[in-house]
Phi, psi and omega in degrees: 000336183212140174261140165240118186254157186212130172286130175240088180296140182297335184251012178297126178290142181059034186303309184297317177298316173298317185296317177299311173295315173303321177295317181295321175307316182291318184289346178266004174298139182289334177254113182305140178236166180256112177276151183215108180255131184253113177255153173237180171060019175090005182286155184237152181283145175289152191312323190282355178283100184264061184218161178293136171218154175227145177235139180250138187290348178236167178297147176238147165289169178299316178278341163289330175289324173297313183299321176304308185294329174291313180300320193270353180291123178249029181239165175304311181253148165226161179201153168263149176217119184294158175306326186255010169253158180220145180272142165302147188295338167253023176299309190287316181300315182289320181291318177299307185302306177303317175300316178292322183292328189258344185059045183271137170287334179211139181232147182218164176214177177265169187223137172278135181277135174244130178256001170236196180244028182290343179280342196292334182245007186273140169259129181208161183253172178293136184232167173277177185275350183299141184081358171252165178214160180247141173231140184280345186303152177209125007290161177299140171259143185292131184195150184282155176050046174265134175246154189287329183087021179300138174076350182268359179088355182290324180235358174087011185230166173260354174127172182285338179211130180228155182256132180216158186270118181294323183301327188271307190269346181075177188255083175217151180208135182292125172238338181219158172276162180292355171267013174066026168255150191283151178286132186251324190217354179234031177298311182295329183286324181287318175300317179298318180303315181295317179305313183288320179306318186280007178060038180262147189279127172242130182244131181252132178271123178287056187221159178264104190258354181188179171247129179252134183261132180251126175205107187292342185267353185226351187256145186299328183294344183257003182268145178304140177204164174257017195302307185299317185287334175286317176304316179294319186282309188253337183084186183254144176286116188295339176280130174240149171308337179298323182293329177291318185288316178303318179271342181076007177259103182263009181289332179263018178310131187287156160072046188290314185287311187299324181288321175305306178304325186287321184295316175304308182300315174297317182294333177288331180269356186277172174284155176301150176298149195262345182210179180298321179299311181291324176296315176298324179295316176297323179288321181295319180294326174303312180294321178303306185300322188291333184267005176081013186244013184281222188296341175280352184276342183093107191283157165247139184305121174294305184218127175225137182213000000 
């Protein structure tokens, strides 16, 4: 019934440990899900990952990876789940059941905030909101029993992960602005806005469906960006990286020059490669960019499984 996709960024710190516990979290779902992992920069999945995965030969932005996940989903419903967030074991079952019962295009729930990594290997079930509280400050300040306020109107978002109906919304996800620069931080907000503007039904569960990890030093949502200004000035490019993946034609990938500049800025702000393989990948990516063949040239799937 549902695909859960995840972007596995090639420079993610502790990537294999996070991947292992993420995969265990999805296997523990009471409603079986199709996991789909998107690797970039030529990375491959470890031998122990018994799940669907795809590798793209060049670096991807977070929303390009999400768009690929959408395009490669083969189920009625799909949802994203970041590497450092975790779902309650009955979350997907409850969200799919709600979508079916209400004929909703999108279903969301609230999230308990974790400021350490104790949630990564924990198993927990969906709970009500009693005993939790919401704070409007951003970035979040560490405090117990803090919830995001997702979908309630308190924060203006539906959460770090939502479930949506591909039969209704189709295989599209925003990846670039109309000035051909990639979306850095507000792709999900743009997606939700499109859903609501098209008068599609979105349903919020007043329940805690997962654990959201908050770390201002490592997460994309805390990095500097010009997304709001670009959105106001240029609007959203209707062509998505998802369409490139679906068609297999990467020659029309949006944002060729902008994507290359963005990849350089993102790599400059990223942690240094942790091992010889990642160092070699970074050096190769730099050579591609210097030759004008990097993230801006449009990737071809390197390995697909």
